[in-house]
C-alpha positions in Angstrom: 0.0 0.0 0.0 1.6 3.3 -1.0 2.4 5.7 1.8 0.5 8.9 2.1 2.5 12.1 1.9 2.1 14.3 4.9 1.0 17.9 4.5 3.9 20.3 5.2 3.7 21.7 8.7 1.2 19.1 9.9 1.7 17.7 13.4 2.3 14.1 14.0 0.3 12.9 17.0 1.3 9.9 19.1 -1.5 8.0 20.9 -0.8 6.9 24.5 -3.4 4.5 26.0 -5.2 5.8 29.1 -4.0 4.4 32.4 -5.4 0.9 32.8 -6.4 0.6 29.2 -3.2 -1.1 28.2 -3.6 -3.6 31.1 -7.2 -4.3 30.0 -6.1 -5.0 26.4 -3.3 -7.3 27.7 -5.8 -9.2 29.9 -8.1 -9.7 27.0 -5.3 -11.0 24.8 -4.1 -13.4 27.5 -7.6 -14.6 28.4 -7.5 -13.2 32.0 -10.4 -10.8 31.7 -12.7 -13.5 33.0 -11.4 -13.1 36.6 -14.1 -11.4 38.7 -13.0 -8.6 40.9 -14.0 -10.3 44.2 -12.0 -13.4 43.2 -9.0 -11.2 42.3 -9.3 -9.4 45.7 -9.4 -12.7 47.5 -6.3 -14.0 45.7 -4.3 -10.9 46.3 -5.2 -11.0 50.0 -4.0 -14.6 50.2 -0.8 -13.7 48.4 -0.1 -10.8 50.8 -0.7 -13.0 53.8 1.6 -15.7 52.4 4.3 -13.2 51.5 4.5 -12.1 55.2 5.2 -15.5 56.6 8.5 -16.1 58.4 9.5 -18.6 55.7 8.5 -17.2 52.3 6.5 -20.0 50.5 7.5 -21.2 47.1 5.2 -20.6 44.1 4.0 -24.1 44.3 3.1 -23.6 48.0 1.4 -20.3 47.1 -0.7 -22.1 44.5 -1.9 -24.6 47.1 -2.9 -21.7 49.4 -4.7 -19.9 46.6 -6.6 -23.1 45.7 -7.7 -23.6 49.3 -9.0 -20.0 49.4 -10.8 -20.4 46.2 -12.4 -23.6 47.3 -13.6 -22.1 50.5 -14.9 -19.1 48.6 -16.8 -21.4 46.1 -18.3 -23.5 48.9 -19.5 -20.3 50.6 -21.4 -19.2 47.4 -22.9 -22.4 46.2 -26.1 -20.6 45.2 -24.3 -18.2 42.8 -23.2 -20.3 39.8 -21.6 -17.3 38.1 -19.2 -16.7 41.0 -18.5 -20.5 41.1 -17.4 -20.4 37.5 -15.3 -17.3 38.2 -13.6 -18.9 41.2 -12.9 -22.1 39.3 -11.6 -20.2 36.2 -8.0 -21.3 35.5 -8.4 -24.7 37.2 -10.1 -26.0 34.0 -7.5 -24.5 31.7 -4.4 -26.4 30.7 -1.3 -25.1 32.5 2.0 -26.7 31.9 3.5 -26.1 35.3 0.3 -27.0 37.2 -0.1 -23.5 38.7 -3.1 -22.0 37.0 -3.9 -19.4 39.7 -0.3 -18.3 40.1 -0.1 -18.0 36.4 -3.1 -15.8 36.2 -1.6 -13.4 38.8 1.6 -13.4 36.8 -0.3 -12.5 33.6 -1.8 -9.6 35.4 1.6 -8.4 36.6 1.2 -9.0 40.3 3.7 -11.9 40.6 6.9 -13.0 38.9 8.8 -16.3 38.6 11.3 -15.7 41.4 11.9 -16.7 45.0 10.8 -13.2 45.8 7.7 -13.6 43.8 6.0 -10.2 44.4 6.4 -7.9 41.4 6.7 -4.1 42.0 3.0 -3.8 41.0 2.1 -6.6 43.4 4.1 -5.0 46.3 2.4 -1.6 45.8 -1.1 -3.0 45.2 -1.2 -5.5 48.1 0.6 -3.0 50.4 -2.0 -0.3 49.6 -4.8 -2.7 50.6 -3.1 -3.4 53.9 -2.7 0.4 54.4 -6.4 1.0 53.6 -7.4 -1.6 56.2 -5.3 0.1 58.8 -6.4 3.6 57.9 -10.1 2.6 58.1 -9.5 1.5 61.7 -7.7 4.8 62.4 -10.4 7.0 60.7 -7.6 8.5 58.6 -9.7 11.6 57.7 -9.1 13.1 61.1 -5.5 13.7 60.1 -6.3 15.9 57.1 -4.1 14.1 54.7 -4.0 15.1 51.1 -2.6 12.8 48.4 -0.1 14.2 46.0 1.3 13.0 42.7 4.2 15.5 42.7 7.4 14.0 44.1 9.2 17.2 45.0 11.2 18.8 47.8 11.8 22.3 49.2 9.0 24.8 49.7 5.3 24.3 49.1 3.8 27.0 46.8 0.5 28.4 48.1 -2.3 29.9 46.1 -2.0 33.3 47.9 0.5 35.9 46.8 2.3 38.9 48.3 4.3 41.9 47.1 7.6 40.9 45.5 10.7 41.8 47.4 14.0 42.4 45.5 16.2 39.3 46.0 13.4 36.8 46.1 13.2 33.9 43.7 11.9 35.3 40.4 10.5 31.9 39.5 7.8 32.4 42.1 6.4 35.5 40.3 2.6 35.5 40.0 2.5 36.7 36.4 -1.3 37.1 36.0 -1.6 39.1 39.3 1.4 41.2 38.4 0.0 42.1 35.0 -3.4 42.9 36.6 -1.6 45.3 38.9 0.0 47.0 35.9 -3.3 47.4 34.1 -5.0 48.8 37.2 -2.2 51.3 37.7 -2.0 52.5 34.0 -5.7 52.7 33.4 -6.6 55.0 36.3 -7.1 57.8 33.8 -9.8 55.7 32.1 -7.7 54.7 29.1 -5.3 51.7 28.9 -2.0 52.5 27.3 -0.3 49.9 25.2 2.3 48.5 25.3 2.2 48.1 29.0 4.9 49.7 31.1 5.5 47.2 33.9 7.0 48.5 37.1 8.7 46.5 39.8 6.1 47.8 42.2 3.5 45.8 40.3 5.2 42.5 40.9 3.6 39.9 43.2 5.0 36.6 44.1 3.4 33.4 45.4 3.7 32.8 49.1 5.4 29.6 50.2 5.4 27.4 53.2 8.5 25.5 54.2 8.1 21.8 53.3 8.9 20.0 56.6 11.0 17.1 55.5 11.3 14.2 57.9 13.8 11.3 57.6 13.0 8.2 59.7 14.9 5.0 60.1 12.8 2.1 61.3 15.1 -0.5 63.0 13.4 -3.8 63.2 14.6 -6.5 65.5 15.4 -9.8 63.7 16.5 -11.7 66.8 15.2 -15.2 67.2 12.5 -14.4 69.7 10.7 -12.2 67.1 9.4 -15.4 65.5 7.3 -16.2 68.5 3.6 -16.1 67.9 1.4 -13.5 69.5 -1.3 -14.4 71.9 -3.4 -11.8 70.2 -3.6 -13.3 66.8 -2.2 -15.9 64.4 0.7 -13.7 63.2 4.2 -13.9 64.8 5.9 -10.7 66.1 8.1 -10.4 63.0 5.1 -11.0 60.7 3.1 -8.2 62.5 6.1 -5.9 62.3 6.6 -6.5 58.6 2.9 -5.9 57.9 3.1 -2.6 59.7 6.3 -1.4 57.9 4.9 -2.4 54.6 1.8 -0.3 55.0 3.9 2.5 56.6 6.2 2.7 53.5 3.2 2.9 51.2 1.7 5.7 53.4 4.9 7.7 53.1 5.1 7.2 49.4 1.5 8.1 48.8 0.9 11.1 51.1 4.4 12.4 52.1 6.7 11.7 49.2 9.2 14.4 50.2 9.9 12.5 53.5 12.4 9.6 53.6 11.7 6.3 55.2 14.5 3.8 55.6 14.5 0.2 57.0 17.3 -1.4 59.0 17.1 -5.0 60.2 19.3 -6.0 63.1 20.4 -8.9 65.3 24.0 -9.0 66.6 24.8 -7.0 63.5 22.6 -4.7 61.3 21.9 -4.3 57.6 20.0 -1.8 55.5 16.9 -3.3 53.9 15.3 -2.3 50.6 11.6 -1.3 51.1 10.5 -3.9 48.5 12.3 -6.6 50.6 10.2 -5.9 53.7 7.9 -8.9 53.2 10.8 -11.2 52.9 12.6 -10.3 56.2 13.5 -13.3 58.3 14.8 -13.7 61.8 18.3 -15.0 62.5 18.4 -18.7 63.3 19.8 -19.6 66.8 23.1 -21.4 66.2 26.9 -21.2 66.1 26.9 -17.8 64.3 25.3 -15.9 67.2 23.6 -13.4 64.9 20.3 -14.0 66.7 21.3 -11.8 69.7 19.9 -8.2 70.0 22.4 -5.4 69.5 20.8 -1.9 69.8 24.2 -0.4 69.2 24.5 -1.9 65.7 21.1 -0.5 64.8 21.9 3.0 66.1 25.2 3.2 64.3 24.0 2.1 60.9 20.8 4.3 61.3 22.8 7.4 62.2 25.1 6.8 59.1 22.0 6.7 56.9 20.5 9.8 58.4 23.8 11.8 58.2 23.6 11.4 54.4 20.0 12.6 54.3 19.4 16.4 54.0 16.2 16.4 56.1 16.1 18.8 59.1 14.1 16.4 61.2 15.7 13.1 61.8 14.4 10.2 63.8 15.2 6.6 64.7 12.3 4.2 65.7 13.4 1.0 67.3 11.0 -1.9 66.9 12.0 -4.7 69.3 10.6 -7.4 71.6 13.4 -7.4 74.1 16.3 -5.7 75.8 19.8 -5.6 74.3 21.9 -8.7 74.7 25.0 -7.7 72.7 27.2 -4.7 71.9 30.4 -3.9 70.1 33.9 -4.0 71.6 35.8 -1.1 70.1 39.1 -1.4 72.0 41.1 -4.5 72.9 41.4 -3.3 76.4 37.7 -3.5 76.9 37.6 -7.2 76.0 40.5 -7.9 78.4 38.7 -6.0 81.2 35.5 -8.0 80.7 37.4 -11.3 80.6 39.3 -10.5 83.8 36.0 -10.0 85.6 34.0 -12.7 83.7 36.4 -15.4 82.3 33.6 -17.3 80.6 32.2 -14.3 78.6 31.4 -14.8 74.9 32.7 -12.7 72.0 31.9 -13.1 68.3 33.3 -12.0 65.0 31.5 -13.1 61.9 33.7 -14.8 59.3 33.5 -14.4 55.5 31.5 -17.6 55.1 28.8 -16.4 57.5 28.6 -13.0 55.8 28.3 -14.7 52.4 25.6 -17.1 53.7 23.5 -14.3 55.1 23.9 -12.5 51.8 22.8 -15.6 49.9 19.9 -16.8 52.2 18.5 -13.4 53.4 19.9 -11.0 50.8 21.3 -8.8 53.5 24.7 -7.0 53.5 25.7 -7.0 57.2 27.4 -3.8 58.3 30.8 -4.8 59.7 32.2 -1.3 59.3 30.4 -0.1 62.5 32.1 -2.9 64.5 33.2 -6.4 64.1 33.9 -7.8 67.6 30.6 -8.3 69.4 30.2 -9.0 73.1 27.3 -11.4 73.8 25.5 -11.7 77.1 21.9 -12.7 77.5 20.3 -12.4 81.0 16.8 -13.5 81.6 14.7 -10.3 82.1 17.8 -8.3 82.8 20.4 -6.3 80.9 24.1 -6.9 81.3 25.6 -3.8 82.9 28.3 -3.3 80.3 26.0 -3.8 77.4 23.4 -1.5 79.0 25.9 1.3 79.5 27.4 1.1 76.0 24.0 1.1 74.4 23.0 4.3 76.3 26.3 5.9 75.3 25.5 5.1 71.6 21.9 6.5 72.0 23.4 9.7 73.5 25.7 10.1 70.5 22.7 10.0 68.2 20.9 12.5 70.3 23.9 14.8 70.1 23.5 14.7 66.3 19.9 15.9 66.7 18.5 12.5 66.0 15.4 11.6 68.0 15.1 8.1 69.2 11.8 6.4 70.1 11.3 2.7 71.0 8.3 0.5 70.3 8.2 -2.7 72.4 6.2 -5.5 71.0 6.0 -8.1 73.7 3.6 -9.6 76.2 6.2 -9.1 79.0 6.0 -5.6 80.5 9.1 -6.2 82.6 11.2 -5.7 79.5 10.1 -2.1 79.3 12.2 -0.9 82.3 15.5 -0.6 80.5 13.9 1.0 77.5 12.3 3.7 79.7 15.7 4.4 81.3 17.4 4.7 77.9 14.7 7.1 76.5 15.1 9.3 79.6 18.6 10.1 78.6 17.7 11.0 75.0 14.3 12.6 75.8 12.6 10.1 73.6 9.4 8.1 73.9 8.8 4.4 74.5 5.6 2.5 73.7 4.6 -0.9 75.1 2.0 -2.6 72.9 0.8 -6.0 71.9 1.9 -7.2 68.5 -1.6 -7.2 67.1 -1.7 -3.3 67.3 1.7 -2.5 65.9 0.4 -1.4 62.5 -2.0 1.1 64.1 0.6 2.3 66.6 3.3 2.9 64.0 1.1 4.7 61.5 -0.5 6.9 64.3 3.0 7.7 65.6 4.3 8.7 62.2 1.3 10.9 61.4 1.3 12.6 64.8 5.1 13.3 64.5 4.5 14.7 61.0 1.7 16.9 62.2 3.8 18.2 65.1 6.7 19.1 62.8 4.3 20.9 60.5 2.8 22.9 63.3 6.3 23.7 64.7 7.4 25.0 61.3 4.3 27.2 60.9 4.9 28.8 64.2 8.3 30.3 63.2 
């Protein structure tokens, strides 16, 4: 077919599909448009629950969980044949790998063929649903949040304007208002003179409000006791904490994109965690490597390094733990000798290269050994070793001297563990919370929102 010549000067338009339209076309071409919304919602809820487990299930195990949920859903709706057909869609189709439900979620872009099987779309979509559930419980409207699509920093430009002052940023000039001032000034005699003679006195600029940036590092305890189940629900402490951090990250991304939220996982040593790896966090196994101990000092040191690189004025560390510290760094050889002279049977630990490589392979974590390599270990039932307690408080004071606030959230059923935390927070003028694991998501989000609101009010009072 001969090509048509284009008229000189004519514009060439490129059509971009509306958001969601491309996905709909892809679904139709792949035969996935027959999946009812309530069935998809149920499948994603199951996928989110399975992703949070202490041991991330394989795709085959996920398929079994999905099949069980679909069967229960079908049995609960025996009278609605249309829903039955929808819930059974996929099981009747030929699927080479025997995972029709998983394959459907892959075709829709929620899953991927990987040990970490949540795609970026699945992480955001499922996390947003978790966030919605938490916010409904908190009656989020009381906080006056306003969603934004602009991922910027600096000052917030308001709708109101004021007289321009020489030296101000000319980019904030309110051009329509400035021109109106010129017209009003030059037309006082009843006749408008063209061209307009604009005077500096006519200039008006948009008013601005300082965007209060907050940088927060959430340090989550990965010691072995965090795998214990809560008496308040079927989730373990680590699973409840992961669910809370997942929703918290999505809250920050959606409503406060100029803020920075970082995640640090810690046991005897600490590691920075990528937000999309939150669902896959695992506790350290008790064993010969001793990483399952609790070292607040490791968390504080890595968190302070991260915050020092962030330009936010307001910096904060939130420690999420279920117990008191049972480890600390030995920075000088003399300290180790002093401890051994008083307690000959004391334990010290330095991770070898094989252990670091194994943690990297199994948990995808780069342990921070730059903050300290030799770790002193001492667990005392419902007590804190005096040396570990003192060194931990010294580290917390260092963070406080760098204008970093420290708050601690204790997720445990034993209130006796709160004594040491209260003492530490007294030195750094921080806050400590004692909660049951079932409420950690509500507490973390409420704490974040209240802190954000306080910072905004403080900035406006200047």
